[in-house]
N, CA, C and O atoms as a GROMACS GRO file, in nm:
protein
  564
    1MET      N    1  -1.808   8.533  -0.942
    1MET     CA    2  -1.869   8.583  -0.832
    1MET      C    3  -1.916   8.457  -0.749
    1MET      O    4  -1.898   8.457  -0.627
    2VAL      N    5  -1.973   8.357  -0.808
    2VAL     CA    6  -2.017   8.228  -0.745
    2VAL      C    7  -1.904   8.157  -0.682
    2VAL      O    8  -1.918   8.109  -0.569
    3LEU      N    9  -1.785   8.148  -0.752
    3LEU     CA   10  -1.671   8.087  -0.696
    3LEU      C   11  -1.614   8.157  -0.572
    3LEU      O   12  -1.566   8.094  -0.478
    4ARG      N   13  -1.623   8.292  -0.580
    4ARG     CA   14  -1.584   8.373  -0.463
    4ARG      C   15  -1.664   8.339  -0.337
    4ARG      O   16  -1.609   8.317  -0.229
    5ARG      N   17  -1.803   8.335  -0.357
    5ARG     CA   18  -1.894   8.306  -0.245
    5ARG      C   19  -1.856   8.155  -0.192
    5ARG      O   20  -1.855   8.133  -0.071
    6GLN      N   21  -1.830   8.061  -0.280
    6GLN     CA   22  -1.798   7.931  -0.239
    6GLN      C   23  -1.676   7.922  -0.157
    6GLN      O   24  -1.668   7.851  -0.057
    7LEU      N   25  -1.577   8.001  -0.206
    7LEU     CA   26  -1.445   8.002  -0.140
    7LEU      C   27  -1.466   8.065   0.007
    7LEU      O   28  -1.417   8.012   0.107
    8ILE      N   29  -1.540   8.177   0.012
    8ILE     CA   30  -1.557   8.243   0.143
    8ILE      C   31  -1.643   8.147   0.231
    8ILE      O   32  -1.618   8.143   0.351
    9ALA      N   33  -1.743   8.069   0.177
    9ALA     CA   34  -1.822   7.988   0.258
    9ALA      C   35  -1.732   7.863   0.307
    9ALA      O   36  -1.746   7.816   0.420
   10GLY      N   37  -1.652   7.820   0.226
   10GLY     CA   38  -1.562   7.712   0.260
   10GLY      C   39  -1.455   7.759   0.363
   10GLY      O   40  -1.422   7.683   0.454
   11ALA      N   41  -1.405   7.874   0.352
   11ALA     CA   42  -1.306   7.924   0.448
   11ALA      C   43  -1.376   7.953   0.584
   11ALA      O   44  -1.316   7.928   0.689
   12LEU      N   45  -1.502   8.005   0.584
   12LEU     CA   46  -1.576   8.019   0.712
   12LEU      C   47  -1.614   7.881   0.770
   12LEU      O   48  -1.616   7.870   0.892
   13SER      N   49  -1.642   7.781   0.698
   13SER     CA   50  -1.659   7.643   0.754
   13SER      C   51  -1.540   7.594   0.814
   13SER      O   52  -1.548   7.539   0.923
   14LEU      N   53  -1.427   7.608   0.753
   14LEU     CA   54  -1.303   7.566   0.798
   14LEU      C   55  -1.267   7.633   0.937
   14LEU      O   56  -1.225   7.568   1.032
   15LEU      N   57  -1.285   7.758   0.938
   15LEU     CA   58  -1.263   7.843   1.060
   15LEU      C   59  -1.345   7.797   1.175
   15LEU      O   60  -1.296   7.785   1.287
   16LEU      N   61  -1.470   7.770   1.146
   16LEU     CA   62  -1.565   7.728   1.252
   16LEU      C   63  -1.518   7.592   1.294
   16LEU      O   64  -1.522   7.566   1.414
   17LEU      N   65  -1.474   7.502   1.212
   17LEU     CA   66  -1.426   7.363   1.244
   17LEU      C   67  -1.301   7.375   1.343
   17LEU      O   68  -1.297   7.316   1.450
   18VAL      N   69  -1.211   7.450   1.300
   18VAL     CA   70  -1.081   7.474   1.373
   18VAL      C   71  -1.113   7.535   1.517
   18VAL      O   72  -1.051   7.500   1.617
   19ALA      N   73  -1.212   7.629   1.518
   19ALA     CA   74  -1.241   7.695   1.644
   19ALA      C   75  -1.314   7.608   1.738
   19ALA      O   76  -1.311   7.634   1.858
   20ALA      N   77  -1.382   7.500   1.689
   20ALA     CA   78  -1.449   7.403   1.768
   20ALA      C   79  -1.354   7.297   1.825
   20ALA      O   80  -1.388   7.229   1.922
   21MET      N   81  -1.247   7.283   1.771
   21MET     CA   82  -1.151   7.174   1.812
   21MET      C   83  -1.087   7.225   1.941
   21MET      O   84  -1.058   7.344   1.954
   22PRO      N   85  -1.065   7.133   2.039
   22PRO     CA   86  -1.000   7.169   2.158
   22PRO      C   87  -0.843   7.203   2.126
   22PRO      O   88  -0.778   7.142   2.041
   23LEU      N   89  -0.798   7.300   2.198
   23LEU     CA   90  -0.654   7.340   2.186
   23LEU      C   91  -0.573   7.214   2.203
   23LEU      O   92  -0.595   7.125   2.122
   24HIS      N   93  -0.495   7.197   2.285
   24HIS     CA   94  -0.439   7.066   2.326
   24HIS      C   95  -0.471   7.033   2.464
   24HIS      O   96  -0.480   7.116   2.555
   25ALA      N   97  -0.488   6.907   2.473
   25ALA     CA   98  -0.535   6.856   2.605
   25ALA      C   99  -0.413   6.869   2.704
   25ALA      O  100  -0.300   6.833   2.673
   26GLU      N  101  -0.443   6.918   2.814
   26GLU     CA  102  -0.329   6.930   2.928
   26GLU      C  103  -0.292   6.788   2.963
   26GLU      O  104  -0.380   6.704   2.985
   27PRO      N  105  -0.164   6.760   2.968
   27PRO     CA  106  -0.123   6.630   3.015
   27PRO      C  107  -0.162   6.608   3.155
   27PRO      O  108  -0.175   6.706   3.228
   28LYS      N  109  -0.182   6.486   3.201
   28LYS     CA  110  -0.233   6.458   3.338
   28LYS      C  111  -0.138   6.362   3.394
   28LYS      O  112  -0.078   6.282   3.321
   29ALA      N  113  -0.121   6.366   3.530
   29ALA     CA  114  -0.044   6.281   3.612
   29ALA      C  115  -0.101   6.143   3.608
   29ALA      O  116  -0.224   6.131   3.616
   30ASP      N  117  -0.025   6.041   3.598
   30ASP     CA  118  -0.077   5.903   3.606
   30ASP      C  119  -0.021   5.833   3.734
   30ASP      O  120  -0.061   5.720   3.760
   31SER      N  121   0.067   5.895   3.812
   31SER     CA  122   0.130   5.834   3.915
   31SER      C  123   0.144   5.913   4.037
   31SER      O  124   0.247   5.910   4.104
   32ASN      N  125   0.024   5.995   4.070
   32ASN     CA  126   0.038   6.081   4.186
   32ASN      C  127   0.033   5.999   4.317
   32ASN      O  128   0.050   6.053   4.426
   33ALA      N  129   0.010   5.874   4.305
   33ALA     CA  130   0.013   5.790   4.433
   33ALA      C  131   0.157   5.777   4.490
   33ALA      O  132   0.176   5.728   4.601
   34ILE      N  133   0.250   5.819   4.418
   34ILE     CA  134   0.398   5.825   4.444
   34ILE      C  135   0.415   5.897   4.576
   34ILE      O  136   0.510   5.871   4.649
   35HIS      N  137   0.321   5.990   4.610
   35HIS     CA  138   0.332   6.074   4.727
   35HIS      C  139   0.301   5.995   4.852
   35HIS      O  140   0.333   6.035   4.964
   36ASP      N  141   0.238   5.884   4.830
   36ASP     CA  142   0.198   5.788   4.951
   36ASP      C  143   0.277   5.661   4.967
   36ASP      O  144   0.305   5.613   5.077
   37ALA      N  145   0.315   5.604   4.839
   37ALA     CA  146   0.372   5.470   4.839
   37ALA      C  147   0.443   5.454   4.702
   37ALA      O  148   0.426   5.540   4.615
   38PRO      N  149   0.519   5.352   4.682
   38PRO     CA  150   0.588   5.323   4.552
   38PRO      C  151   0.480   5.290   4.448
   38PRO      O  152   0.377   5.232   4.482
   39CYS      N  153   0.502   5.326   4.324
   39CYS     CA  154   0.417   5.300   4.206
   39CYS      C  155   0.475   5.192   4.113
   39CYS      O  156   0.595   5.186   4.089
   40ALA      N  157   0.390   5.112   4.065
   40ALA     CA  158   0.434   5.004   3.980
   40ALA      C  159   0.369   5.011   3.847
   40ALA      O  160   0.257   5.061   3.838
   41LYS      N  161   0.434   4.962   3.740
   41LYS     CA  162   0.390   4.958   3.606
   41LYS      C  163   0.432   4.828   3.535
   41LYS      O  164   0.539   4.776   3.567
   42PRO      N  165   0.356   4.775   3.444
   42PRO     CA  166   0.414   4.666   3.362
   42PRO      C  167   0.498   4.721   3.258
   42PRO      O  168   0.472   4.830   3.208
   43ALA      N  169   0.608   4.644   3.219
   43ALA     CA  170   0.697   4.695   3.124
   43ALA      C  171   0.770   4.579   3.055
   43ALA      O  172   0.862   4.520   3.111
   44ASN      N  173   0.726   4.549   2.932
   44ASN     CA  174   0.773   4.446   2.852
   44ASN      C  175   0.779   4.313   2.926
   44ASN      O  176   0.882   4.246   2.922
   45GLY      N  177   0.672   4.275   2.992
   45GLY     CA  178   0.659   4.151   3.060
   45GLY      C  179   0.721   4.143   3.199
   45GLY      O  180   0.734   4.036   3.259
   46ARG      N  181   0.758   4.262   3.249
   46ARG     CA  182   0.821   4.272   3.384
   46ARG      C  183   0.725   4.381   3.468
   46ARG      O  184   0.633   4.445   3.418
   47LYS      N  185   0.759   4.387   3.583
   47LYS     CA  186   0.699   4.486   3.674
   47LYS      C  187   0.806   4.580   3.724
   47LYS      O  188   0.905   4.536   3.784
   48VAL      N  189   0.786   4.711   3.700
   48VAL     CA  190   0.881   4.809   3.728
   48VAL      C  191   0.813   4.896   3.844
   48VAL      O  192   0.702   4.945   3.827
   49THR      N  193   0.886   4.913   3.963
   49THR     CA  194   0.836   4.979   4.071
   49THR      C  195   0.928   5.102   4.097
   49THR      O  196   1.050   5.087   4.105
   50LEU      N  197   0.867   5.222   4.110
   50LEU     CA  198   0.947   5.334   4.142
   50LEU      C  199   0.910   5.384   4.278
   50LEU      O  200   0.792   5.394   4.311
   51ASP      N  201   1.010   5.418   4.360
   51ASP     CA  202   0.978   5.472   4.498
   51ASP      C  203   1.070   5.593   4.496
   51ASP      O  204   1.186   5.591   4.455
   52ILE      N  205   1.007   5.700   4.547
   52ILE     CA  206   1.083   5.832   4.567
   52ILE      C  207   1.057   5.876   4.723
   52ILE      O  208   0.946   5.890   4.772
   53THR      N  209   1.173   5.894   4.786
   53THR     CA  210   1.154   5.935   4.926
   53THR      C  211   1.251   6.054   4.950
   53THR      O  212   1.356   6.063   4.887
   54PRO      N  213   1.212   6.145   5.043
   54PRO     CA  214   1.103   6.137   5.140
   54PRO      C  215   0.976   6.179   5.064
   54PRO      O  216   0.977   6.243   4.959
   55ARG      N  217   0.863   6.134   5.134
   55ARG     CA  218   0.730   6.162   5.076
   55ARG      C  219   0.670   6.280   5.164
   55ARG      O  220   0.704   6.296   5.282
   56PRO      N  221   0.585   6.357   5.101
   56PRO     CA  222   0.552   6.366   4.959
   56PRO      C  223   0.674   6.417   4.884
   56PRO      O  224   0.769   6.473   4.938
   57VAL      N  225   0.661   6.391   4.751
   57VAL     CA  226   0.774   6.437   4.668
   57VAL      C  227   0.761   6.579   4.642
   57VAL      O  228   0.660   6.626   4.588
   58ARG      N  229   0.863   6.652   4.681
   58ARG     CA  230   0.870   6.799   4.673
   58ARG      C  231   0.978   6.850   4.581
   58ARG      O  232   1.084   6.789   4.571
   59ALA      N  233   0.954   6.961   4.512
   59ALA     CA  234   1.059   7.024   4.430
   59ALA      C  235   1.170   7.083   4.531
   59ALA      O  236   1.146   7.118   4.647
   60MET      N  237   1.300   7.088   4.466
   60MET     CA  238   1.402   7.162   4.539
   60MET      C  239   1.442   7.090   4.664
   60MET      O  240   1.495   7.155   4.754
   61GLN      N  241   1.423   6.962   4.677
   61GLN     CA  242   1.458   6.878   4.804
   61GLN      C  243   1.540   6.768   4.755
   61GLN      O  244   1.513   6.714   4.648
   62PRO      N  245   1.640   6.731   4.830
   62PRO     CA  246   1.718   6.605   4.799
   62PRO      C  247   1.624   6.482   4.812
   62PRO      O  248   1.555   6.460   4.912
   63LEU      N  249   1.628   6.404   4.704
   63LEU     CA  250   1.543   6.292   4.702
   63LEU      C  251   1.617   6.158   4.661
   63LEU      O  252   1.714   6.158   4.585
   64LEU      N  253   1.568   6.050   4.713
   64LEU     CA  254   1.623   5.920   4.679
   64LEU      C  255   1.531   5.853   4.584
   64LEU      O  256   1.413   5.835   4.611
   65PHE      N  257   1.585   5.817   4.472
   65PHE     CA  258   1.505   5.750   4.368
   65PHE      C  259   1.547   5.598   4.366
   65PHE      O  260   1.665   5.564   4.352
   66ARG      N  261   1.446   5.510   4.380
   66ARG     CA  262   1.473   5.362   4.388
   66ARG      C  263   1.388   5.295   4.286
   66ARG      O  264   1.267   5.319   4.286
   67VAL      N  265   1.437   5.215   4.201
   67VAL     CA  266   1.368   5.140   4.106
   67VAL      C  267   1.393   4.994   4.123
   67VAL      O  268   1.508   4.952   4.121
   68SER      N  269   1.292   4.914   4.140
   68SER     CA  270   1.304   4.771   4.134
   68SER      C  271   1.226   4.711   4.021
   68SER      O  272   1.121   4.760   3.979
   69VAL      N  273   1.285   4.596   3.971
   69VAL     CA  274   1.220   4.524   3.853
   69VAL      C  275   1.209   4.381   3.888
   69VAL      O  276   1.295   4.321   3.952
   70GLU      N  277   1.090   4.325   3.840
   70GLU     CA  278   1.074   4.180   3.866
   70GLU      C  279   1.028   4.123   3.733
   70GLU      O  280   0.931   4.174   3.675
   71PRO      N  281   1.094   4.020   3.683
   71PRO     CA  282   1.230   3.974   3.716
   71PRO      C  283   1.331   4.076   3.670
   71PRO      O  284   1.306   4.156   3.580
   72ALA      N  285   1.447   4.070   3.733
   72ALA     CA  286   1.551   4.160   3.712
   72ALA      C  287   1.664   4.113   3.635
   72ALA      O  288   1.766   4.181   3.626
   73ASP      N  289   1.651   3.995   3.577
   73ASP     CA  290   1.765   3.933   3.504
   73ASP      C  291   1.787   4.003   3.378
   73ASP      O  292   1.695   4.064   3.323
   74ASN      N  293   1.913   3.997   3.328
   74ASN     CA  294   1.957   4.051   3.200
   74ASN      C  295   1.940   4.205   3.195
   74ASN      O  296   1.913   4.261   3.089
   75LEU      N  297   1.956   4.272   3.310
   75LEU     CA  298   1.948   4.422   3.309
   75LEU      C  299   2.088   4.471   3.354
   75LEU      O  300   2.154   4.405   3.435
   76PRO      N  301   2.130   4.583   3.302
   76PRO     CA  302   2.262   4.642   3.331
   76PRO      C  303   2.277   4.688   3.467
   76PRO      O  304   2.177   4.711   3.536
   77PRO      N  305   2.402   4.706   3.514
   77PRO     CA  306   2.428   4.754   3.656
   77PRO      C  307   2.389   4.894   3.675
   77PRO      O  308   2.373   4.935   3.790
   78VAL      N  309   2.372   4.978   3.569
   78VAL     CA  310   2.333   5.118   3.570
   78VAL      C  311   2.216   5.140   3.488
   78VAL      O  312   2.214   5.094   3.374
   79LEU      N  313   2.117   5.206   3.534
   79LEU     CA  314   2.001   5.256   3.460
   79LEU      C  315   1.998   5.402   3.455
   79LEU      O  316   2.054   5.463   3.546
   80THR      N  317   1.941   5.466   3.359
   80THR     CA  318   1.927   5.609   3.352
   80THR      C  319   1.785   5.648   3.352
   80THR      O  320   1.702   5.591   3.281
   81ILE      N  321   1.755   5.755   3.439
   81ILE     CA  322   1.613   5.805   3.432
   81ILE      C  323   1.633   5.948   3.372
   81ILE      O  324   1.732   6.018   3.394
   82ASP      N  325   1.528   5.979   3.297
   82ASP     CA  326   1.515   6.115   3.229
   82ASP      C  327   1.398   6.181   3.287
   82ASP      O  328   1.288   6.125   3.290
   83PHE      N  329   1.422   6.307   3.336
   83PHE     CA  330   1.316   6.387   3.381
   83PHE      C  331   1.279   6.487   3.272
   83PHE      O  332   1.367   6.551   3.213
   84SER      N  333   1.153   6.501   3.248
   84SER     CA  334   1.106   6.605   3.160
   84SER      C  335   0.972   6.659   3.211
   84SER      O  336   0.906   6.597   3.294
   85MET      N  337   0.932   6.776   3.161
   85MET     CA  338   0.816   6.845   3.192
   85MET      C  339   0.720   6.844   3.072
   85MET      O  340   0.748   6.923   2.981
   86PRO      N  341   0.608   6.766   3.058
   86PRO     CA  342   0.520   6.757   2.944
   86PRO      C  343   0.474   6.897   2.915
   86PRO      O  344   0.425   6.973   2.999
   87GLY      N  345   0.496   6.928   2.774
   87GLY     CA  346   0.449   7.057   2.731
   87GLY      C  347   0.552   7.178   2.750
   87GLY      O  348   0.527   7.291   2.709
   88MET      N  349   0.668   7.145   2.814
   88MET     CA  350   0.762   7.249   2.833
   88MET      C  351   0.908   7.186   2.831
   88MET      O  352   0.936   7.084   2.892
   89TYR      N  353   0.988   7.253   2.760
   89TYR     CA  354   1.124   7.202   2.753
   89TYR      C  355   1.199   7.257   2.864
   89TYR      O  356   1.209   7.379   2.882
   90MET      N  357   1.258   7.161   2.948
   90MET     CA  358   1.335   7.206   3.071
   90MET      C  359   1.491   7.174   3.054
   90MET      O  360   1.566   7.175   3.151
   91GLY      N  361   1.533   7.147   2.930
   91GLY     CA  362   1.671   7.106   2.912
   91GLY      C  363   1.677   6.953   2.947
   91GLY      O  364   1.582   6.892   2.997
   92GLN      N  365   1.796   6.899   2.916
   92GLN     CA  366   1.821   6.757   2.939
   92GLN      C  367   1.843   6.738   3.091
   92GLN      O  368   1.926   6.809   3.148
   93ASN      N  369   1.779   6.654   3.153
   93ASN     CA  370   1.788   6.625   3.295
   93ASN      C  371   1.789   6.485   3.321
   93ASN      O  372   1.682   6.424   3.328
   94ARG      N  373   1.902   6.424   3.335
   94ARG     CA  374   1.910   6.272   3.353
   94ARG      C  375   1.998   6.250   3.475
   94ARG      O  376   2.084   6.328   3.516
   95MET      N  377   1.964   6.126   3.529
   95MET     CA  378   2.041   6.078   3.651
   95MET      C  379   2.055   5.926   3.637
   95MET      O  380   1.967   5.854   3.590
   96LYS      N  381   2.171   5.886   3.679
   96LYS     CA  382   2.206   5.742   3.681
   96LYS      C  383   2.154   5.678   3.813
   96LYS      O  384   2.152   5.738   3.920
   97LEU      N  385   2.113   5.551   3.794
   97LEU     CA  386   2.071   5.477   3.905
   97LEU      C  387   2.166   5.352   3.910
   97LEU      O  388   2.174   5.280   3.810
   98VAL      N  389   2.237   5.324   4.021
   98VAL     CA  390   2.325   5.213   4.031
   98VAL      C  391   2.262   5.096   4.104
   98VAL      O  392   2.197   5.109   4.208
   99ARG      N  393   2.285   4.977   4.042
   99ARG     CA  394   2.226   4.856   4.109
   99ARG      C  395   2.288   4.837   4.251
   99ARG      O  396   2.410   4.843   4.260
  100THR      N  397   2.214   4.814   4.358
  100THR     CA  398   2.264   4.789   4.494
  100THR      C  399   2.262   4.642   4.516
  100THR      O  400   2.209   4.564   4.437
  101ALA      N  401   2.324   4.606   4.631
  101ALA     CA  402   2.324   4.469   4.682
  101ALA      C  403   2.184   4.404   4.693
  101ALA      O  404   2.168   4.282   4.681
  102SER      N  405   2.086   4.492   4.716
  102SER     CA  406   1.947   4.445   4.736
  102SER      C  407   1.878   4.409   4.607
  102SER      O  408   1.769   4.351   4.607
  103GLY      N  409   1.945   4.448   4.492
  103GLY     CA  410   1.891   4.405   4.353
  103GLY      C  411   1.827   4.536   4.295
  103GLY      O  412   1.803   4.539   4.175
  104ALA      N  413   1.799   4.641   4.370
  104ALA     CA  414   1.729   4.757   4.313
  104ALA      C  415   1.834   4.856   4.270
  104ALA      O  416   1.953   4.846   4.300
  105TRP      N  417   1.781   4.951   4.199
  105TRP     CA  418   1.883   5.059   4.141
  105TRP      C  419   1.842   5.190   4.221
  105TRP      O  420   1.725   5.227   4.238
  106GLU      N  421   1.951   5.252   4.266
  106GLU     CA  422   1.915   5.378   4.345
  106GLU      C  423   2.012   5.492   4.290
  106GLU      O  424   2.122   5.471   4.237
  107GLY      N  425   1.955   5.610   4.310
  107GLY     CA  426   2.030   5.740   4.290
  107GLY      C  427   1.963   5.848   4.366
  107GLY      O  428   1.846   5.842   4.404
  108ARG      N  429   2.047   5.951   4.387
  108ARG     CA  430   1.989   6.069   4.460
  108ARG      C  431   1.997   6.190   4.362
  108ARG      O  432   2.086   6.202   4.279
  109GLY      N  433   1.898   6.274   4.380
  109GLY     CA  434   1.879   6.397   4.292
  109GLY      C  435   1.776   6.490   4.345
  109GLY      O  436   1.720   6.469   4.453
  110VAL      N  437   1.751   6.592   4.270
  110VAL     CA  438   1.655   6.702   4.298
  110VAL      C  439   1.568   6.733   4.179
  110VAL      O  440   1.615   6.748   4.066
  111ILE      N  441   1.446   6.741   4.205
  111ILE     CA  442   1.345   6.786   4.091
  111ILE      C  443   1.344   6.938   4.109
  111ILE      O  444   1.310   6.986   4.217
  112VAL      N  445   1.379   7.009   4.011
  112VAL     CA  446   1.374   7.161   4.009
  112VAL      C  447   1.240   7.202   4.010
  112VAL      O  448   1.147   7.130   3.974
  113ARG      N  449   1.228   7.333   4.056
  113ARG     CA  450   1.098   7.407   4.056
  113ARG      C  451   1.084   7.473   3.925
  113ARG      O  452   1.182   7.537   3.885
  114CYS      N  453   0.978   7.468   3.850
  114CYS     CA  454   0.958   7.530   3.726
  114CYS      C  455   0.915   7.682   3.744
  114CYS      O  456   0.824   7.711   3.821
  115MET      N  457   0.980   7.774   3.674
  115MET     CA  458   0.954   7.917   3.697
  115MET      C  459   0.807   7.953   3.653
  115MET      O  460   0.746   8.052   3.694
  116SER      N  461   0.760   7.864   3.567
  116SER     CA  462   0.611   7.889   3.518
  116SER      C  463   0.500   7.855   3.627
  116SER      O  464   0.384   7.897   3.622
  117GLY      N  465   0.550   7.778   3.720
  117GLY     CA  466   0.443   7.738   3.829
  117GLY      C  467   0.395   7.592   3.797
  117GLY      O  468   0.331   7.529   3.882
  118LYS      N  469   0.424   7.542   3.684
  118LYS     CA  470   0.371   7.412   3.654
  118LYS      C  471   0.442   7.310   3.736
  118LYS      O  472   0.560   7.328   3.766
  119LYS      N  473   0.376   7.203   3.774
  119LYS     CA  474   0.420   7.099   3.863
  119LYS      C  475   0.427   6.957   3.809
  119LYS      O  476   0.479   6.867   3.875
  120LEU      N  477   0.373   6.938   3.686
  120LEU     CA  478   0.370   6.804   3.630
  120LEU      C  479   0.505   6.769   3.576
  120LEU      O  480   0.557   6.839   3.488
  121TRP      N  481   0.567   6.657   3.630
  121TRP     CA  482   0.688   6.605   3.578
  121TRP      C  483   0.677   6.457   3.528
  121TRP      O  484   0.600   6.377   3.582
  122LYS      N  485   0.752   6.425   3.430
  122LYS     CA  486   0.751   6.282   3.379
  122LYS      C  487   0.897   6.221   3.401
  122LYS      O  488   0.998   6.278   3.363
  123LEU      N  489   0.896   6.109   3.461
  123LEU     CA  490   1.022   6.039   3.483
  123LEU      C  491   1.027   5.913   3.397
  123LEU      O  492   0.951   5.820   3.423
  124MET      N  493   1.106   5.908   3.303
  124MET     CA  494   1.118   5.788   3.211
  124MET      C  495   1.233   5.713   3.244
  124MET      O  496   1.340   5.772   3.257
  125LEU      N  497   1.225   5.582   3.260
  125LEU     CA  498   1.343   5.491   3.278
  125LEU      C  499   1.393   5.448   3.136
  125LEU      O  500   1.327   5.374   3.062
  126LEU      N  501   1.509   5.498   3.107
  126LEU     CA  502   1.562   5.481   2.975
  126LEU      C  503   1.629   5.334   2.966
  126LEU      O  504   1.744   5.314   3.004
  127SER      N  505   1.545   5.234   2.911
  127SER     CA  506   1.604   5.101   2.905
  127SER      C  507   1.528   5.035   2.796
  127SER      O  508   1.407   5.016   2.805
  128PRO      N  509   1.606   4.995   2.684
  128PRO     CA  510   1.553   4.920   2.582
  128PRO      C  511   1.492   4.784   2.626
  128PRO      O  512   1.394   4.739   2.567
  129GLU      N  513   1.548   4.720   2.728
  129GLU     CA  514   1.502   4.596   2.778
  129GLU      C  515   1.360   4.611   2.835
  129GLU      O  516   1.279   4.519   2.828
  130LEU      N  517   1.333   4.733   2.893
  130LEU     CA  518   1.208   4.761   2.972
  130LEU      C  519   1.109   4.837   2.879
  130LEU      O  520   0.992   4.853   2.913
  131GLY      N  521   1.155   4.882   2.768
  131GLY     CA  522   1.065   4.956   2.677
  131GLY      C  523   1.037   5.103   2.729
  131GLY      O  524   0.934   5.166   2.703
  132ASN      N  525   1.144   5.151   2.806
  132ASN     CA  526   1.131   5.293   2.849
  132ASN      C  527   1.000   5.323   2.921
  132ASN      O  528   0.924   5.406   2.870
  133PRO      N  529   0.967   5.259   3.040
  133PRO     CA  530   0.845   5.294   3.104
  133PRO      C  531   0.855   5.432   3.164
  133PRO      O  532   0.965   5.476   3.196
  134ALA      N  533   0.746   5.500   3.181
  134ALA     CA  534   0.732   5.640   3.235
  134ALA      C  535   0.633   5.652   3.342
  134ALA      O  536   0.529   5.586   3.346
  135PHE      N  537   0.669   5.741   3.432
  135PHE     CA  538   0.580   5.771   3.543
  135PHE      C  539   0.559   5.924   3.538
  135PHE      O  540   0.656   5.998   3.520
  136SER      N  541   0.434   5.973   3.554
  136SER     CA  542   0.418   6.127   3.548
  136SER      C  543   0.332   6.159   3.685
  136SER      O  544   0.234   6.094   3.721
  137PHE      N  545   0.382   6.260   3.747
  137PHE     CA  546   0.327   6.302   3.880
  137PHE      C  547   0.346   6.455   3.905
  137PHE      O  548   0.438   6.517   3.850
  138ASP      N  549   0.265   6.506   3.981
  138ASP     CA  550   0.264   6.646   4.018
  138ASP      C  551   0.358   6.660   4.142
  138ASP      O  552   0.333   6.599   4.245
  139VAL      N  553   0.466   6.743   4.128
  139VAL     CA  554   0.551   6.768   4.244
  139VAL      C  555   0.490   6.867   4.323
  139VAL      O  556   0.439   6.968   4.274
  140ARG      N  557   0.493   6.841   4.456
  140ARG     CA  558   0.441   6.939   4.550
  140ARG      C  559   0.552   7.048   4.593
  140ARG      O  560   0.673   7.027   4.582
  141ASP      N  561   0.499   7.160   4.640
  141ASP     CA  562   0.583   7.262   4.681
  141ASP      C  563   0.638   7.230   4.826
  141ASP      O  564   0.715   7.308   4.882
   0.00000   0.00000   0.00000
């Protein structure tokens, strides 16, 4: 009988502990300034700058993605960006950026509208040399 009470008390304590924990924190955008100007981040000792035009960045609209890196030595002529939606699988969505005469990498694409109404997107530059820097931002309607 005593063991049963201890088990019930332990189970209730565990239940209260779990109930007091936050569910999962909603991911937040770290690069919403992209709607007004290019965004820059450090990446393996370099500076990576992302520019998306036209501004503000909107879903279902043709966009130009431009990445510049300083210093840009020893980087391949083609870089890949991976689009994902934190907390929701949207399938594989990748785009190639090609190095231009100006030294930046450019590509054109569209950010799709999520049927759930969520707007937070994460853009990761897939590059071992740069350590895969990521920018997250809320796409506007």
